[in-house]
Phi, psi and omega in degrees: 000158174298149185215147173261140180233147167260130185269071182295339180276000181306126192304315182292318180295316178298316181299318177298317181291320177297318178298317178300318181301325181296336181261356186266144177278127175244357177069326179227152177295324180302314180295316178300316179298321177297316178297314181299316179297320180294316178298332181288330183250337186296129180228235180287135182236122177293119190245012184233155175213168186249002183217166176092187179272156176148184181274136177285145174295121184302325184266352181206075190294356174288344179250155172242154176288130182294157196297324180286334178272339182281151172059041180274351177234023183298339180301328177296320179295325179303332182291339183238356184303321181295335179277333183264330184244347178057033178090353178274104185289348178280343181081008181277346182253132175283131185285185187297339177282343180074024180258127182271163177301322181294331179283341181277079181283167176303321181293324177294316177298319180299321177295314185289312187269333190231016179058033176287173178290149176287130185293149175227116006287149182281138181285339177195168183301134184301328180302325178291320177295324179295328175296315179294320180298320178299314179299313179301313181294332178288316187267350182244143006283155178285146184276327180208132169246131180245130183203175179288143182296337179293345180270357178297321184287000177211270190306315183290323176291322175301319180300316177299310179305314186287326173297317179298322183285326190261317190261156171295156187304327181288359178248007179287148183305141179271335181194148172226125180246137179247152177244165180278199182252141173283144181250137174231124182052039176078007180235152178299133176295133186206139176299322183293339177264004177085010176255126185295000000 
């Protein structure tokens, strides 16, 4: 079938991400080595699927972004979620700023996260965007993301690549720490084995 790919092996993008890794805290040599090894082999990654939950490809909505490629920069959204959703994790409630999901255009996100120009016509009052921008600038870059070491070979490396591609350098992650695996009956705990 036709497939969409992210070209993680593109030389300039890879070089930027490798350079960023040299300045990032990984807490252990093992984690740093895992990132370095992944950056050395990772190339084109099929990033689309036709079933399940997830984000639709904006340019080809018959496909969804596959789960390891999806949500690699969600930490940025966490900085403003309380203002847009007011604690309602379902997204059905408009948050305290009174800004709806439809008003959050690509241009508004670009203004908040990447210092882009404020759109004209404006989707909502700029003062509300400035409140979100303040929150984002206060909490970003994140100092530590903690996750399973098995995600270094995909999701966590994708997160580094995507931060480098989307955000200005002063918003790139400061650290990623990995943890080991919990053992149950002498085996790694795993959803695929029926252990939560």
